[in-house]
C-alpha positions as CSV (number, residue, x, y, z in Angstrom):
1,M,13.7,-42.0,11.9
2,H,10.8,-40.4,10.0
3,V,10.8,-40.9,6.3
4,P,8.1,-38.9,4.5
5,T,6.0,-40.3,2.0
6,V,4.7,-38.3,-1.1
7,A,1.2,-39.0,-0.2
8,E,1.8,-37.5,3.2
9,M,3.4,-34.3,2.1
10,T,0.9,-33.8,-0.5
11,G,-1.9,-34.1,2.2
12,Q,0.0,-31.2,4.0
13,G,0.1,-29.1,0.7
14,K,4.0,-29.9,0.2
15,A,5.9,-31.3,-2.4
16,P,9.4,-33.2,-2.2
17,E,12.2,-31.7,-4.0
18,I,13.4,-35.3,-4.6
19,L,11.8,-38.7,-4.7
20,F,13.9,-41.4,-3.2
21,W,13.0,-44.5,-5.3
22,V,13.8,-47.4,-2.9
23,G,13.3,-50.4,-5.4
24,C,12.4,-53.9,-4.5
25,A,15.7,-55.1,-3.3
26,G,16.1,-51.8,-1.1
27,S,12.6,-52.6,0.3
28,F,12.6,-56.4,0.7
29,D,16.0,-57.8,1.0
30,Q,17.4,-57.8,4.4
31,R,20.9,-56.6,3.5
32,A,19.6,-54.0,0.9
33,Q,17.5,-52.6,3.5
34,E,20.7,-51.5,5.4
35,I,21.8,-49.5,2.2
36,T,18.3,-47.8,2.1
37,K,18.7,-46.9,5.7
38,A,22.2,-45.6,5.3
39,F,21.0,-43.5,2.4
40,A,18.0,-42.0,4.2
41,V,20.2,-41.3,7.3
42,I,22.5,-39.1,5.0
43,L,19.5,-37.4,3.4
44,N,17.9,-36.6,6.9
45,K,21.4,-35.3,8.2
46,I,21.8,-32.8,5.7
47,G,18.2,-31.8,5.4
48,V,17.4,-32.8,1.9
49,N,13.7,-32.2,1.0
50,Y,12.7,-35.8,-0.1
51,A,9.9,-38.3,0.2
52,I,9.5,-42.1,-0.8
53,L,6.3,-43.5,-2.4
54,G,6.2,-46.1,0.4
55,K,3.4,-48.7,-0.2
56,E,2.5,-47.0,-3.7
57,E,5.8,-47.9,-5.0
58,M,5.7,-50.9,-7.5
59,C,8.6,-52.7,-9.1
60,T,10.0,-50.6,-12.1
61,G,9.3,-53.9,-14.5
62,D,13.0,-54.1,-15.0
63,P,13.2,-57.9,-14.3
64,A,10.2,-58.7,-16.3
65,R,11.6,-56.8,-19.4
66,R,14.9,-58.4,-19.1
67,A,13.4,-61.9,-18.6
68,G,11.3,-61.2,-21.9
69,N,7.8,-60.5,-20.4
70,E,7.2,-57.2,-22.3
71,F,3.5,-57.3,-21.2
72,V,4.2,-57.4,-17.6
73,F,6.9,-54.7,-17.9
74,Q,4.5,-52.3,-19.7
75,V,1.6,-52.7,-17.3
76,M,4.0,-52.0,-14.4
77,A,5.6,-49.2,-15.9
78,Y,2.3,-47.5,-17.1
79,Q,1.1,-47.8,-13.4
80,N,4.3,-46.1,-12.0
81,I,4.2,-43.3,-14.7
82,Q,0.6,-42.4,-14.0
83,L,1.4,-42.2,-10.1
84,L,4.5,-40.3,-10.7
85,N,3.0,-37.7,-13.0
86,S,0.0,-37.5,-10.7
87,Y,2.3,-36.3,-8.0
88,N,4.1,-34.1,-10.5
89,I,7.5,-35.7,-9.5
90,K,10.5,-34.1,-11.5
91,K,13.6,-35.5,-9.9
92,I,14.2,-39.1,-8.8
93,V,17.2,-40.4,-6.8
94,T,17.7,-44.2,-6.5
95,A,20.5,-46.4,-4.9
96,C,19.5,-49.2,-7.5
97,P,21.3,-49.2,-11.1
98,H,18.6,-51.3,-12.5
99,C,15.9,-48.7,-11.3
100,F,18.1,-45.9,-12.3
101,N,18.8,-47.3,-16.0
102,I,15.0,-48.1,-16.6
103,L,13.4,-45.0,-15.2
104,K,16.1,-42.9,-16.8
105,N,16.4,-44.6,-20.3
106,E,13.4,-46.8,-20.8
107,Y,10.4,-44.8,-19.1
108,P,10.5,-41.7,-21.3
109,V,9.2,-43.7,-24.4
110,L,6.1,-44.5,-22.3
111,G,5.7,-40.9,-21.3
112,G,7.6,-41.0,-18.0
113,N,10.0,-38.1,-18.4
114,Y,12.0,-37.4,-15.1
115,E,15.7,-36.2,-14.1
116,V,16.9,-39.5,-12.7
117,I,20.2,-39.7,-10.6
118,H,22.0,-42.6,-9.1
119,H,23.0,-42.2,-5.6
120,S,26.6,-42.4,-6.3
121,T,26.3,-39.2,-8.5
122,F,24.1,-37.6,-5.9
123,L,26.6,-38.3,-3.1
124,Q,29.4,-36.8,-5.3
125,Q,27.6,-33.7,-5.8
126,L,26.8,-33.2,-2.1
127,I,30.5,-33.9,-1.1
128,D,31.6,-31.4,-3.9
129,E,28.9,-28.7,-2.6
130,G,30.4,-29.3,1.0
131,K,26.9,-30.4,2.3
132,I,28.6,-33.7,3.3
133,K,31.2,-33.2,5.7
134,L,33.4,-36.1,6.4
135,K,35.5,-36.6,9.7
136,E,39.0,-35.9,9.5
137,G,41.2,-39.3,9.6
138,G,37.8,-41.3,9.4
139,G,37.5,-45.2,9.8
140,F,38.5,-45.8,6.4
141,K,41.6,-43.5,6.2
142,G,44.4,-45.4,4.5
143,K,42.2,-48.6,4.0
144,K,42.5,-50.6,0.9
145,I,39.2,-50.4,-0.9
146,T,38.5,-52.0,-4.3
147,Y,35.4,-50.9,-6.3
148,H,33.3,-53.1,-8.5
149,D,31.5,-51.5,-11.5
150,S,27.8,-52.3,-11.8
151,C,26.9,-53.1,-15.4
152,Y,23.9,-51.0,-15.5
153,L,25.9,-48.0,-14.0
154,G,29.2,-48.3,-16.0
155,R,28.7,-49.9,-19.2
156,A,25.0,-48.9,-19.8
157,N,25.3,-45.3,-18.3
158,N,29.0,-44.6,-18.5
159,I,29.1,-43.6,-14.6
160,Y,32.7,-44.7,-13.6
161,D,34.1,-41.6,-11.8
162,A,31.4,-40.6,-9.4
163,P,31.5,-43.7,-7.1
164,R,35.3,-43.4,-7.3
165,K,35.4,-39.7,-6.2
166,V,33.3,-40.7,-3.4
167,L,35.7,-43.1,-2.3
168,E,38.6,-40.8,-2.6
169,A,36.9,-38.4,-0.4
170,L,37.2,-41.1,2.4
171,D,41.1,-40.8,2.3
172,S,41.2,-44.5,1.4
173,E,43.5,-46.3,-1.0
174,L,41.5,-47.4,-4.0
175,V,43.0,-50.4,-5.6
176,E,41.5,-51.4,-8.9
177,M,40.8,-54.9,-10.1
178,K,42.4,-56.2,-13.2
179,R,39.0,-56.0,-15.0
180,C,37.4,-52.6,-14.1
181,K,35.6,-49.5,-15.7
182,S,34.4,-50.5,-19.2
183,N,36.2,-53.8,-19.0
184,G,34.5,-54.7,-15.6
185,L,33.1,-58.2,-15.2
186,C,29.4,-58.6,-14.2
187,C,28.7,-59.9,-10.6
188,G,26.3,-62.4,-12.2
189,A,22.9,-60.9,-11.4
190,G,22.2,-58.7,-14.0
191,G,19.7,-59.0,-16.9
192,A,17.1,-61.0,-14.6
193,Q,20.0,-63.6,-13.9
194,M,19.3,-63.0,-10.3
195,F,15.9,-64.8,-10.6
196,K,16.9,-67.9,-12.6
197,E,19.0,-71.0,-12.3
198,E,22.5,-70.5,-13.9
199,E,23.5,-72.4,-17.0
200,K,26.1,-75.0,-16.7
201,G,29.5,-73.9,-16.6
202,T,32.9,-74.4,-14.9
203,V,32.8,-71.5,-12.3
204,R,30.1,-69.2,-11.1
205,I,30.4,-65.5,-12.2
206,N,30.1,-64.2,-8.8
207,Q,32.9,-66.6,-7.4
208,E,35.0,-65.4,-10.4
209,R,34.5,-61.7,-9.8
210,T,35.1,-62.1,-6.0
211,R,38.4,-63.9,-6.6
212,E,39.4,-60.9,-8.6
213,A,38.4,-58.6,-5.8
214,L,40.3,-60.5,-3.0
215,E,43.3,-60.6,-5.3
216,T,43.7,-56.8,-4.8
217,G,44.3,-57.5,-1.1
218,A,41.4,-55.0,-0.3
219,E,39.8,-55.0,3.2
220,I,36.6,-53.5,1.7
221,I,34.8,-54.3,-1.5
222,A,32.7,-51.3,-2.3
223,A,29.5,-51.6,-4.5
224,A,26.9,-49.2,-5.7
225,C,24.2,-51.9,-6.4
226,P,22.1,-53.9,-4.1
227,F,22.2,-56.9,-6.6
228,C,26.1,-56.7,-6.6
229,S,26.4,-56.4,-3.0
230,T,24.5,-59.7,-2.6
231,M,26.5,-61.5,-5.2
232,L,29.9,-60.4,-3.8
233,T,28.9,-61.0,-0.2
234,D,28.0,-64.6,-1.2
235,G,31.3,-64.8,-3.1
236,V,33.1,-63.7,0.0
237,K,31.3,-66.3,2.3
238,L,32.1,-69.0,-0.1
239,N,35.8,-68.1,0.1
240,E,35.4,-67.9,4.0
241,K,36.9,-64.4,4.1
242,E,33.9,-62.6,5.8
243,E,35.8,-61.8,8.9
244,N,38.7,-59.9,7.0
245,V,36.7,-58.6,4.0
246,K,33.5,-56.6,4.1
247,V,31.3,-55.7,1.2
248,L,29.7,-52.4,1.6
249,D,27.6,-49.9,-0.4
250,I,29.2,-46.5,-0.9
251,A,26.2,-44.8,1.1
252,E,27.2,-47.1,4.0
253,L,30.9,-45.9,3.9
254,I,29.8,-42.3,3.6
255,V,27.3,-42.6,6.7
256,E,30.0,-44.1,8.8
257,S,32.4,-41.4,8.0
258,M,30.2,-38.2,8.2
259,E,30.7,-35.7,10.9
């Protein structure tokens, strides 16, 4: 599969309509790489004019800022902004809510003004426009799916409907957890928690959240964030349910259901 880079396209005198911002998880984490591949397959299949930065892409600096290292964040952000502006990037799509939130809401103050879209919203738009065509009676028809709201997508950016509409397009049965939407529970990885030891407590957050997901009786836990996917997958393994319950990103669900 050929995934063009912005540098490659610029060298040919072309420009991508959309920059696919892959992010650290989507680049380096083995599980999240599958989500990246799924999303790239969708873009290729429907002929979206897109490119990635490839080796020129740096971390957005989100974990550094959340952990309190403002200096490191600003160094990274300025480098990214200089690069994006030099390529005249206008529109960015990312499958990571952490990247989405910081590029959309925190980069403009530093001079990085872009139209930033999360892949759940982008997929919903493509389905609505009829560009993504789904198989009649696909593999998820009638299956119970529960959706976990990512904090940076939900509470931080008020995106609740787009991922659910994507799941509804699969003809599956969406079953909500008791705590969902604005009342959703964090998976335990947000705010740089992914990279530090947890504080003492009675239960791990990802175990608590996975328990809520399993209580719905769903066969699939859908997520729209690589961090959430990791935490929930760990939770499913700890409950020894990995044979019956799968944790999948909405892009993976769509790619399996496309005509």
